[in-house]
N, C-alpha and C positions, 0 to 999 in steps of 0.2 A: 504494500500500500504506500502510495506517495504521502509523505508527511506534510507537504505544503498545503495550505488551505486554499481550496478552490470553491467558488460560489457561482451558481447559475440561478438566474431569476426567470421564472416562467409566469407570464401575466395573462389572465383571462378576465377581461373587463366585463364581459357579458355575465359571467358568474360572480363577479366581484371578488376574485381571489388572486393572490400572488403567491407562488411557491418559491421559496428561497431554499435551494438545495445546496448543502455544503458537503464537501468531501475532504479527506485529509485529516489533519489534527485540529480539533477545536479545543483550545486551551484558555486559561484565564487571561492570557495575553492576546491571543488571536481573536477572541470573541469580540473585541472592540471593533475589528474590521467587519465582522458579521453584523454587528449592530448598525454600523454606518449603512450597509446595504439594506438592512431591514428598514431603517428610517427613510431612505430614498424610496423604497418600494411602497411604504405606508403613505407617503405623500403624493403618490400618483393619482389616487382617487379616494375621496372621502368614504369611510365605511368599509374599506377593503379588508378582507380576511387574509392575514399573512399565515401561510403554512410554512413553518421552518422545519425542513427535513434534514436532520443530521443522522438519519438511520444508516447511512453508508460512510459515516465518519468515525474517527476515534475521538471520543468526547471525554474530557476530564470531568469528574463528578461536580466540581465547583462550577464549571461552565454550564453543565446541564442544569444545575440548580438555578443559576442565573436566568437561563432561558425559561424555566418553569415559573420563576418569579415574574417575569415579563408577562407571561400568559395569565397568571393569577391577578396581577395588578392592572393589566391592560395599558401598560406604559413601558417604554424603554428607559434605561437608566438616565437619570438627570444629567449626567456628564455628556451623554450623547444627544439627548433631546431636552434642553433646558425649559422649553415651553410645555413639556409633558403632554403632547398630543395623544389623543386616544389611539391605541394600537391593539387591535384584536389579533392575538397570536395563538396559533395552535402548533404544538411541538410534536414532531415525529422523531422519537429517539431510538437508538439501537436497542434491540431486544435484550442484549446481554449487559445492558447498563452502561455502555460507553466504549467497550473495546472495539466496536465497529466490525465484528466478524459475522454478525447475524442481523438482518434488518427486521424492523417491526413496521407493520402498516397501520397499527392502531394508535390513535393519538393518546399521549400521556396526559395532556392538559388541553382543554377546549375552552375557548373564550365564548362567553354568552353573546 
């Protein structure tokens, strides 16, 4: 597996959804870059559902917890989005809890 973080955004405006798919390593440090992409995708259309797919990535537990917190609070970290815009996030995490060897298709957290 490549350890470099790669992010692909798929946008479906008709369904009101953007999928932000990450591969490689999602660490406490690299998650900042993922947040920037998430913020940009979130601002493309009001009320957009962001599906953050890290199911094919190696995710550090602290980074996964941060993503789950975004889903729970409906906001990105204040350091990334000082205005705290509404952000509806659903996280698709690795089935094995972060090592990235098996993918999960069920969301771990769903925004209302």
